[in-house]
N, C-alpha and C positions, 0 to 999 in steps of 0.2 A: 713882355719885359724879361730880361735876362737876369738871373740870380748874380749878385755881386760877390766876387772872390777877391781875397788877398793872396798874392803869390809870393813865395819866398825862395831864394837861392842861398842857402846857408853855407858859409865858408868858416875857416878858423878865425878870421878877423873881420870878415864883412858879411853883410846880409843884404842881398839884392831884394828889393821890394817893387812889386807891381800890383795893379788892380785893373778890374774892368768896370766900365760904366754900364748903365742900364740898357744901352744899345749893343753891348757885347764888345765895344772897342777896348783894347788893352793899352794901358798907359804905364810907363815906368814912373815909379814914384821917387825912389832914392836908392843910394848905396849907403847903408848904415855901417859905420865903422865902430869897432869895439876892441879892446885888448885881447890878444890871442887867447882862445878857448874860454873867454868870459861870457859864456852863453846866457848866464842870468841877466846880463845887461841887454843882450839881444832879445831875450824872451820878454822882459819888461817892456821893451820898445814895441814889440808886436802886440802885446796886450793893450797898450796905450793906443796904438793905431786902430785896432779892431774897435775899441770903444769910441774913439773920435770919428771914425768913418762909418760906424754902425754896421760892421761886417762880422759875421759869425762863421763864414766858410773860408777855409784856408787850403791852398794847394802848395805843397812844399816839394822841391826837387829832391829825389832820391838818387844819390850818387852811386852808380853801379859800375863795376868793371865792364869792359867791352863784352866779356863773356856772359854778362848778366848776373854775375854773383855780387853780393854786397861787398862794399869796401869798408875800410876802417872808418871813413867819414859817415857811411851809412848808419853806423852805430851811434854816432853823434847826433845824426838827424832823428833817429828813433827816440833817443833819450830827450832831445829838444821837444819833440811831439808829446811825449809822455808828460814832461814837465809843464808844457803849455796847457795840457788838458787838466792837470792837477790844479793849476792856478786859475783856470777858467773852463770849467767843465761844459759849458754850453757851446764851446767851439766844435765845429765839425771840421776835421782835418784829413785831407787825403793826400797821398804821395803821387808823384809823377816821375817816371823815368827821365832823368836829366842828362843822360850820357852825352848827348850831342848839343846840349843847349849852350855850352860855353863856346864850342866850335861855331855854331851858328851866330852867336853874339859877336865873336871876334871877326867873322866874315862880314857881318853887318857893319862893324866899326871900320874895317879896312875899306869896304866899298865906299864909305862916306869920307875917307881920307883923314880920320881923326888922328891927332898926334898921340905920342905915348901917355901924356898926363890925361888926355880926354879918354883914352882907352881904359886906363886904370880907374878913372872916376866913373865910367859908365858900363863896363862889362858886366858887373853882377846885376845891375838894374835891368840891363837888356836880356840877360840870361833869365831873370825872373819873368820878363815879358814873353820870352820864348816858351818857357814852361807853361805859363797860363794860357797863351794862345794854342799851344798843342793840346792842353787839357780841354779847353773849351770846344775845339774842333772835334776831339774824340767823343765828347758828350753830345755833339750835334748842336751846339749853341751858335 
C-alpha cells in the first residue's frame, strides 16, 4: 500500500490540490480560489482537507527560476509551509521542484482541446497532479 499524500500548487490567488490513492494513482481534487495573497484562507482550507482526508503528508511545489534559484513566490511557499507546520505540527511537508509543472499541465489541457475557461479552471489542479506524480516517481512509488 502506498502512503497517501496531498499535493499543492500554490499561487497568489489559487491553490491546486491533488492526492494519491492507496494504489498510487494521482487524482486532481480541486482548484481552490482565494483573494490575492490571502494565504491564511488557503492554509485553513489545507488543514481542513488533511483532517477530512486523514492525510499527514504534503508535497508542495517549489517555484524556482529556470536557473534553479528561488523566486519571490518561493519565499511565499516557504512562509506557507512554516505557517502550516505552526498550525498543525504533525504535518510532514516536502517540497518538489515545480518549474515545468505548469507547462506540462498546459500541454495536457491543450492536448485535450479544453477551452479557455476549462484551462483556467483546471490548470492549477493538473499542475498539482504533475507535482505529485513526479514526486512519487522519484520516491519509487
